CHARMM internal coordinates of N, CA and C (Angstrom, degrees):
IC EDIT
DIST 1 N 1 CA 1.4419
DIST 1 CA 1 C 1.5260
ANGL 1 N 1 CA 1 C 110.57
DIST 1 C 2 N 1.3227
ANGL 1 CA 1 C 2 N 117.30
DIHE 1 N 1 CA 1 C 2 N -46.31
DIST 2 N 2 CA 1.4634
ANGL 1 C 2 N 2 CA 119.57
DIHE 1 CA 1 C 2 N 2 CA 178.77
DIST 2 CA 2 C 1.5153
ANGL 2 N 2 CA 2 C 111.30
DIHE 1 C 2 N 2 CA 2 C -62.41
DIST 2 C 3 N 1.3067
ANGL 2 CA 2 C 3 N 116.17
DIHE 2 N 2 CA 2 C 3 N -40.17
DIST 3 N 3 CA 1.4693
ANGL 2 C 3 N 3 CA 120.05
DIHE 2 CA 2 C 3 N 3 CA -179.69
DIST 3 CA 3 C 1.5292
ANGL 3 N 3 CA 3 C 110.42
DIHE 2 C 3 N 3 CA 3 C -63.08
DIST 3 C 4 N 1.3144
ANGL 3 CA 3 C 4 N 116.64
DIHE 3 N 3 CA 3 C 4 N -42.83
DIST 4 N 4 CA 1.4662
ANGL 3 C 4 N 4 CA 120.11
DIHE 3 CA 3 C 4 N 4 CA 178.54
DIST 4 CA 4 C 1.5220
ANGL 4 N 4 CA 4 C 111.16
DIHE 3 C 4 N 4 CA 4 C -61.02
DIST 4 C 5 N 1.3152
ANGL 4 CA 4 C 5 N 116.66
DIHE 4 N 4 CA 4 C 5 N -45.42
DIST 5 N 5 CA 1.4600
ANGL 4 C 5 N 5 CA 119.78
DIHE 4 CA 4 C 5 N 5 CA -179.99
DIST 5 CA 5 C 1.5222
ANGL 5 N 5 CA 5 C 111.50
DIHE 4 C 5 N 5 CA 5 C -66.56
DIST 5 C 6 N 1.3190
ANGL 5 CA 5 C 6 N 117.57
DIHE 5 N 5 CA 5 C 6 N -38.23
DIST 6 N 6 CA 1.4647
ANGL 5 C 6 N 6 CA 121.02
DIHE 5 CA 5 C 6 N 6 CA 178.12
DIST 6 CA 6 C 1.5184
ANGL 6 N 6 CA 6 C 110.36
DIHE 5 C 6 N 6 CA 6 C -61.94
DIST 6 C 7 N 1.3195
ANGL 6 CA 6 C 7 N 116.72
DIHE 6 N 6 CA 6 C 7 N -45.40
DIST 7 N 7 CA 1.4658
ANGL 6 C 7 N 7 CA 120.54
DIHE 6 CA 6 C 7 N 7 CA 179.43
DIST 7 CA 7 C 1.5227
ANGL 7 N 7 CA 7 C 111.07
DIHE 6 C 7 N 7 CA 7 C -65.25
DIST 7 C 8 N 1.3131
ANGL 7 CA 7 C 8 N 116.57
DIHE 7 N 7 CA 7 C 8 N -37.86
DIST 8 N 8 CA 1.4564
ANGL 7 C 8 N 8 CA 120.99
DIHE 7 CA 7 C 8 N 8 CA 178.56
DIST 8 CA 8 C 1.5263
ANGL 8 N 8 CA 8 C 110.36
DIHE 7 C 8 N 8 CA 8 C -63.36
DIST 8 C 9 N 1.3182
ANGL 8 CA 8 C 9 N 117.17
DIHE 8 N 8 CA 8 C 9 N -42.60
DIST 9 N 9 CA 1.4602
ANGL 8 C 9 N 9 CA 120.93
DIHE 8 CA 8 C 9 N 9 CA 179.27
DIST 9 CA 9 C 1.5245
ANGL 9 N 9 CA 9 C 111.33
DIHE 8 C 9 N 9 CA 9 C -67.92
DIST 9 C 10 N 1.3215
ANGL 9 CA 9 C 10 N 117.56
DIHE 9 N 9 CA 9 C 10 N -39.76
DIST 10 N 10 CA 1.4658
ANGL 9 C 10 N 10 CA 120.98
DIHE 9 CA 9 C 10 N 10 CA 177.50
DIST 10 CA 10 C 1.5213
ANGL 10 N 10 CA 10 C 110.90
DIHE 9 C 10 N 10 CA 10 C -59.21
DIST 10 C 11 N 1.3260
ANGL 10 CA 10 C 11 N 114.66
DIHE 10 N 10 CA 10 C 11 N -40.89
DIST 11 N 11 CA 1.4619
ANGL 10 C 11 N 11 CA 120.22
DIHE 10 CA 10 C 11 N 11 CA -177.30
DIST 11 CA 11 C 1.5298
ANGL 11 N 11 CA 11 C 111.14
DIHE 10 C 11 N 11 CA 11 C -68.09
DIST 11 C 12 N 1.3330
ANGL 11 CA 11 C 12 N 117.46
DIHE 11 N 11 CA 11 C 12 N -34.59
DIST 12 N 12 CA 1.4539
ANGL 11 C 12 N 12 CA 120.57
DIHE 11 CA 11 C 12 N 12 CA -172.52
DIST 12 CA 12 C 1.5264
ANGL 12 N 12 CA 12 C 114.16
DIHE 11 C 12 N 12 CA 12 C -95.20
DIST 12 C 13 N 1.3303
ANGL 12 CA 12 C 13 N 117.83
DIHE 12 N 12 CA 12 C 13 N -20.12
DIST 13 N 13 CA 1.4586
ANGL 12 C 13 N 13 CA 120.27
DIHE 12 CA 12 C 13 N 13 CA 179.86
DIST 13 CA 13 C 1.5227
ANGL 13 N 13 CA 13 C 110.25
DIHE 12 C 13 N 13 CA 13 C -98.61
DIST 13 C 14 N 1.3134
ANGL 13 CA 13 C 14 N 116.31
DIHE 13 N 13 CA 13 C 14 N 141.88
DIST 14 N 14 CA 1.4532
ANGL 13 C 14 N 14 CA 118.94
DIHE 13 CA 13 C 14 N 14 CA 174.84
DIST 14 CA 14 C 1.5279
ANGL 14 N 14 CA 14 C 108.29
DIHE 13 C 14 N 14 CA 14 C -81.88
DIST 14 C 15 N 1.3032
ANGL 14 CA 14 C 15 N 116.54
DIHE 14 N 14 CA 14 C 15 N 157.11
DIST 15 N 15 CA 1.4597
ANGL 14 C 15 N 15 CA 120.50
DIHE 14 CA 14 C 15 N 15 CA -178.57
DIST 15 CA 15 C 1.5211
ANGL 15 N 15 CA 15 C 112.05
DIHE 14 C 15 N 15 CA 15 C -74.03
DIST 15 C 16 N 1.3136
ANGL 15 CA 15 C 16 N 117.76
DIHE 15 N 15 CA 15 C 16 N -12.46
DIST 16 N 16 CA 1.4612
ANGL 15 C 16 N 16 CA 120.46
DIHE 15 CA 15 C 16 N 16 CA 179.60
DIST 16 CA 16 C 1.5281
ANGL 16 N 16 CA 16 C 111.94
DIHE 15 C 16 N 16 CA 16 C -79.33
DIST 16 C 17 N 1.3144
ANGL 16 CA 16 C 17 N 117.15
DIHE 16 N 16 CA 16 C 17 N -10.12
DIST 17 N 17 CA 1.4623
ANGL 16 C 17 N 17 CA 121.24
DIHE 16 CA 16 C 17 N 17 CA -179.95
DIST 17 CA 17 C 1.5186
ANGL 17 N 17 CA 17 C 108.83
DIHE 16 C 17 N 17 CA 17 C -78.40
DIST 17 C 18 N 1.3302
ANGL 17 CA 17 C 18 N 115.96
DIHE 17 N 17 CA 17 C 18 N 126.10
DIST 18 N 18 CA 1.4610
ANGL 17 C 18 N 18 CA 119.26
DIHE 17 CA 17 C 18 N 18 CA -179.95
DIST 18 CA 18 C 1.5320
ANGL 18 N 18 CA 18 C 109.33
DIHE 17 C 18 N 18 CA 18 C -110.19
DIST 18 C 19 N 1.3119
ANGL 18 CA 18 C 19 N 115.64
DIHE 18 N 18 CA 18 C 19 N 71.08
DIST 19 N 19 CA 1.4506
ANGL 18 C 19 N 19 CA 121.98
DIHE 18 CA 18 C 19 N 19 CA 178.97
DIST 19 CA 19 C 1.5243
ANGL 19 N 19 CA 19 C 109.71
DIHE 18 C 19 N 19 CA 19 C -126.51
DIST 19 C 20 N 1.3124
ANGL 19 CA 19 C 20 N 115.95
DIHE 19 N 19 CA 19 C 20 N 146.69
DIST 20 N 20 CA 1.4554
ANGL 19 C 20 N 20 CA 120.57
DIHE 19 CA 19 C 20 N 20 CA 169.92
DIST 20 CA 20 C 1.5217
ANGL 20 N 20 CA 20 C 106.89
DIHE 19 C 20 N 20 CA 20 C -98.07
DIST 20 C 21 N 1.2942
ANGL 20 CA 20 C 21 N 116.74
DIHE 20 N 20 CA 20 C 21 N 128.19
DIST 21 N 21 CA 1.4608
ANGL 20 C 21 N 21 CA 121.57
DIHE 20 CA 20 C 21 N 21 CA -178.79
DIST 21 CA 21 C 1.5173
ANGL 21 N 21 CA 21 C 108.33
DIHE 20 C 21 N 21 CA 21 C -118.66
DIST 21 C 22 N 1.3259
ANGL 21 CA 21 C 22 N 115.43
DIHE 21 N 21 CA 21 C 22 N 128.25
DIST 22 N 22 CA 1.4611
ANGL 21 C 22 N 22 CA 121.66
DIHE 21 CA 21 C 22 N 22 CA 177.51
DIST 22 CA 22 C 1.5143
ANGL 22 N 22 CA 22 C 107.45
DIHE 21 C 22 N 22 CA 22 C -110.66
DIST 22 C 23 N 1.3244
ANGL 22 CA 22 C 23 N 115.62
DIHE 22 N 22 CA 22 C 23 N 125.21
DIST 23 N 23 CA 1.4599
ANGL 22 C 23 N 23 CA 120.87
DIHE 22 CA 22 C 23 N 23 CA 178.62
DIST 23 CA 23 C 1.5192
ANGL 23 N 23 CA 23 C 107.23
DIHE 22 C 23 N 23 CA 23 C -113.98
DIST 23 C 24 N 1.3155
ANGL 23 CA 23 C 24 N 115.91
DIHE 23 N 23 CA 23 C 24 N 120.70
DIST 24 N 24 CA 1.4564
ANGL 23 C 24 N 24 CA 120.56
DIHE 23 CA 23 C 24 N 24 CA 177.43
DIST 24 CA 24 C 1.5169
ANGL 24 N 24 CA 24 C 108.07
DIHE 23 C 24 N 24 CA 24 C -106.85
DIST 24 C 25 N 1.2998
ANGL 24 CA 24 C 25 N 115.48
DIHE 24 N 24 CA 24 C 25 N 122.29
DIST 25 N 25 CA 1.4532
ANGL 24 C 25 N 25 CA 121.07
DIHE 24 CA 24 C 25 N 25 CA -177.63
DIST 25 CA 25 C 1.5269
ANGL 25 N 25 CA 25 C 108.42
DIHE 24 C 25 N 25 CA 25 C -99.40
DIST 25 C 26 N 1.3250
ANGL 25 CA 25 C 26 N 115.45
DIHE 25 N 25 CA 25 C 26 N 124.81
DIST 26 N 26 CA 1.4559
ANGL 25 C 26 N 26 CA 119.98
DIHE 25 CA 25 C 26 N 26 CA -176.50
DIST 26 CA 26 C 1.5156
ANGL 26 N 26 CA 26 C 113.35
DIHE 25 C 26 N 26 CA 26 C -97.16
DIST 26 C 27 N 1.3087
ANGL 26 CA 26 C 27 N 116.87
DIHE 26 N 26 CA 26 C 27 N -24.67
DIST 27 N 27 CA 1.4552
ANGL 26 C 27 N 27 CA 119.30
DIHE 26 CA 26 C 27 N 27 CA 177.08
DIST 27 CA 27 C 1.5178
ANGL 27 N 27 CA 27 C 109.55
DIHE 26 C 27 N 27 CA 27 C -153.30
DIST 27 C 28 N 1.3062
ANGL 27 CA 27 C 28 N 115.91
DIHE 27 N 27 CA 27 C 28 N 160.81
DIST 28 N 28 CA 1.4577
ANGL 27 C 28 N 28 CA 120.09
DIHE 27 CA 27 C 28 N 28 CA -179.07
DIST 28 CA 28 C 1.5207
ANGL 28 N 28 CA 28 C 110.46
DIHE 27 C 28 N 28 CA 28 C -73.00
DIST 28 C 29 N 1.3170
ANGL 28 CA 28 C 29 N 115.26
DIHE 28 N 28 CA 28 C 29 N 160.98
DIST 29 N 29 CA 1.4619
ANGL 28 C 29 N 29 CA 119.04
DIHE 28 CA 28 C 29 N 29 CA 175.08
DIST 29 CA 29 C 1.5139
ANGL 29 N 29 CA 29 C 108.97
DIHE 28 C 29 N 29 CA 29 C -129.59
DIST 29 C 30 N 1.2931
ANGL 29 CA 29 C 30 N 114.37
DIHE 29 N 29 CA 29 C 30 N 159.93
DIST 30 N 30 CA 1.4540
ANGL 29 C 30 N 30 CA 121.17
DIHE 29 CA 29 C 30 N 30 CA -177.69
DIST 30 CA 30 C 1.5208
ANGL 30 N 30 CA 30 C 109.95
DIHE 29 C 30 N 30 CA 30 C -104.21
DIST 30 C 31 N 1.3022
ANGL 30 CA 30 C 31 N 115.52
DIHE 30 N 30 CA 30 C 31 N 159.75
DIST 31 N 31 CA 1.4647
ANGL 30 C 31 N 31 CA 121.23
DIHE 30 CA 30 C 31 N 31 CA -177.27
DIST 31 CA 31 C 1.5277
ANGL 31 N 31 CA 31 C 111.37
DIHE 30 C 31 N 31 CA 31 C -56.88
DIST 31 C 32 N 1.3257
ANGL 31 CA 31 C 32 N 117.85
DIHE 31 N 31 CA 31 C 32 N -35.04
DIST 32 N 32 CA 1.4706
ANGL 31 C 32 N 32 CA 120.18
DIHE 31 CA 31 C 32 N 32 CA -179.11
DIST 32 CA 32 C 1.5313
ANGL 32 N 32 CA 32 C 111.96
DIHE 31 C 32 N 32 CA 32 C -66.12
DIST 32 C 33 N 1.3379
ANGL 32 CA 32 C 33 N 118.61
DIHE 32 N 32 CA 32 C 33 N -21.13
DIST 33 N 33 CA 1.4616
ANGL 32 C 33 N 33 CA 122.68
DIHE 32 CA 32 C 33 N 33 CA 179.14
DIST 33 CA 33 C 1.5214
ANGL 33 N 33 CA 33 C 113.15
DIHE 32 C 33 N 33 CA 33 C -94.43
DIST 33 C 34 N 1.3223
ANGL 33 CA 33 C 34 N 117.82
DIHE 33 N 33 CA 33 C 34 N -0.56
DIST 34 N 34 CA 1.4620
ANGL 33 C 34 N 34 CA 121.40
DIHE 33 CA 33 C 34 N 34 CA -173.93
DIST 34 CA 34 C 1.5247
ANGL 34 N 34 CA 34 C 111.77
DIHE 33 C 34 N 34 CA 34 C -59.69
DIST 34 C 35 N 1.3079
ANGL 34 CA 34 C 35 N 118.40
DIHE 34 N 34 CA 34 C 35 N -44.06
DIST 35 N 35 CA 1.4715
ANGL 34 C 35 N 35 CA 121.17
DIHE 34 CA 34 C 35 N 35 CA -178.11
DIST 35 CA 35 C 1.5284
ANGL 35 N 35 CA 35 C 111.00
DIHE 34 C 35 N 35 CA 35 C -62.28
DIST 35 C 36 N 1.3149
ANGL 35 CA 35 C 36 N 117.01
DIHE 35 N 35 CA 35 C 36 N -40.19
DIST 36 N 36 CA 1.4615
ANGL 35 C 36 N 36 CA 121.60
DIHE 35 CA 35 C 36 N 36 CA 178.81
DIST 36 CA 36 C 1.5360
ANGL 36 N 36 CA 36 C 110.40
DIHE 35 C 36 N 36 CA 36 C -64.39
DIST 36 C 37 N 1.3166
ANGL 36 CA 36 C 37 N 116.74
DIHE 36 N 36 CA 36 C 37 N -42.25
DIST 37 N 37 CA 1.4662
ANGL 36 C 37 N 37 CA 121.35
DIHE 36 CA 36 C 37 N 37 CA 179.06
DIST 37 CA 37 C 1.5234
ANGL 37 N 37 CA 37 C 110.03
DIHE 36 C 37 N 37 CA 37 C -66.90
DIST 37 C 38 N 1.3078
ANGL 37 CA 37 C 38 N 117.21
DIHE 37 N 37 CA 37 C 38 N -40.31
DIST 38 N 38 CA 1.4591
ANGL 37 C 38 N 38 CA 121.36
DIHE 37 CA 37 C 38 N 38 CA 178.15
DIST 38 CA 38 C 1.5322
ANGL 38 N 38 CA 38 C 110.65
DIHE 37 C 38 N 38 CA 38 C -61.16
DIST 38 C 39 N 1.3106
ANGL 38 CA 38 C 39 N 117.59
DIHE 38 N 38 CA 38 C 39 N -42.29
DIST 39 N 39 CA 1.4668
ANGL 38 C 39 N 39 CA 121.37
DIHE 38 CA 38 C 39 N 39 CA 177.77
DIST 39 CA 39 C 1.5233
ANGL 39 N 39 CA 39 C 111.42
DIHE 38 C 39 N 39 CA 39 C -65.00
DIST 39 C 40 N 1.3268
ANGL 39 CA 39 C 40 N 116.60
DIHE 39 N 39 CA 39 C 40 N -40.54
DIST 40 N 40 CA 1.4566
ANGL 39 C 40 N 40 CA 120.72
DIHE 39 CA 39 C 40 N 40 CA 179.51
DIST 40 CA 40 C 1.5275
ANGL 40 N 40 CA 40 C 111.12
DIHE 39 C 40 N 40 CA 40 C -63.48
DIST 40 C 41 N 1.3168
ANGL 40 CA 40 C 41 N 117.17
DIHE 40 N 40 CA 40 C 41 N -43.87
DIST 41 N 41 CA 1.4650
ANGL 40 C 41 N 41 CA 120.77
DIHE 40 CA 40 C 41 N 41 CA 177.95
DIST 41 CA 41 C 1.5244
ANGL 41 N 41 CA 41 C 110.15
DIHE 40 C 41 N 41 CA 41 C -65.57
DIST 41 C 42 N 1.3092
ANGL 41 CA 41 C 42 N 118.01
DIHE 41 N 41 CA 41 C 42 N -39.97
DIST 42 N 42 CA 1.4610
ANGL 41 C 42 N 42 CA 121.81
DIHE 41 CA 41 C 42 N 42 CA 178.09
DIST 42 CA 42 C 1.5359
ANGL 42 N 42 CA 42 C 109.81
DIHE 41 C 42 N 42 CA 42 C -59.40
DIST 42 C 43 N 1.3211
ANGL 42 CA 42 C 43 N 117.55
DIHE 42 N 42 CA 42 C 43 N -44.17
DIST 43 N 43 CA 1.4640
ANGL 42 C 43 N 43 CA 121.43
DIHE 42 CA 42 C 43 N 43 CA 179.48
DIST 43 CA 43 C 1.5216
ANGL 43 N 43 CA 43 C 111.24
DIHE 42 C 43 N 43 CA 43 C -66.27
DIST 43 C 44 N 1.3238
ANGL 43 CA 43 C 44 N 117.67
DIHE 43 N 43 CA 43 C 44 N -36.69
DIST 44 N 44 CA 1.4624
ANGL 43 C 44 N 44 CA 120.74
DIHE 43 CA 43 C 44 N 44 CA 177.39
DIST 44 CA 44 C 1.5298
ANGL 44 N 44 CA 44 C 110.80
DIHE 43 C 44 N 44 CA 44 C -66.27
DIST 44 C 45 N 1.3235
ANGL 44 CA 44 C 45 N 116.74
DIHE 44 N 44 CA 44 C 45 N -40.67
DIST 45 N 45 CA 1.4579
ANGL 44 C 45 N 45 CA 121.20
DIHE 44 CA 44 C 45 N 45 CA -179.80
DIST 45 CA 45 C 1.5313
ANGL 45 N 45 CA 45 C 110.68
DIHE 44 C 45 N 45 CA 45 C -66.28
DIST 45 C 46 N 1.3262
ANGL 45 CA 45 C 46 N 116.97
DIHE 45 N 45 CA 45 C 46 N -36.86
DIST 46 N 46 CA 1.4629
ANGL 45 C 46 N 46 CA 120.12
DIHE 45 CA 45 C 46 N 46 CA 178.41
DIST 46 CA 46 C 1.5222
ANGL 46 N 46 CA 46 C 110.66
DIHE 45 C 46 N 46 CA 46 C -61.59
DIST 46 C 47 N 1.3174
ANGL 46 CA 46 C 47 N 118.38
DIHE 46 N 46 CA 46 C 47 N -28.99
DIST 47 N 47 CA 1.4566
ANGL 46 C 47 N 47 CA 122.23
DIHE 46 CA 46 C 47 N 47 CA -179.14
DIST 47 CA 47 C 1.5163
ANGL 47 N 47 CA 47 C 114.25
DIHE 46 C 47 N 47 CA 47 C -82.18
DIST 47 C 48 N 1.3383
ANGL 47 CA 47 C 48 N 118.26
DIHE 47 N 47 CA 47 C 48 N -6.30
DIST 48 N 48 CA 1.4631
ANGL 47 C 48 N 48 CA 121.08
DIHE 47 CA 47 C 48 N 48 CA 179.30
DIST 48 CA 48 C 1.5135
ANGL 48 N 48 CA 48 C 110.60
DIHE 47 C 48 N 48 CA 48 C -73.57
DIST 48 C 49 N 1.3363
ANGL 48 CA 48 C 49 N 116.09
DIHE 48 N 48 CA 48 C 49 N 149.44
DIST 49 N 49 CA 1.4726
ANGL 48 C 49 N 49 CA 118.05
DIHE 48 CA 48 C 49 N 49 CA 175.75
DIST 49 CA 49 C 1.5229
ANGL 49 N 49 CA 49 C 110.53
DIHE 48 C 49 N 49 CA 49 C -67.48
DIST 49 C 50 N 1.3137
ANGL 49 CA 49 C 50 N 115.58
DIHE 49 N 49 CA 49 C 50 N 143.35
DIST 50 N 50 CA 1.4734
ANGL 49 C 50 N 50 CA 118.36
DIHE 49 CA 49 C 50 N 50 CA -178.15
DIST 50 CA 50 C 1.4892
ANGL 50 N 50 CA 50 C 113.45
DIHE 49 C 50 N 50 CA 50 C -96.50
END
COOR INIT
IC SEED 1 N 1 CA 1 C
IC BUILD
């Protein structure tokens, strides 16, 4: 799960961003929910200061 989220963040963040991001996972997720989680992380990243 952590590896999937790390790869997802690498894909969506540019390397010019100098932010530390902490992701706390409270429960496991299933493969069928992956797209929903990916969209949620994408929306959170869009809200970060550039």
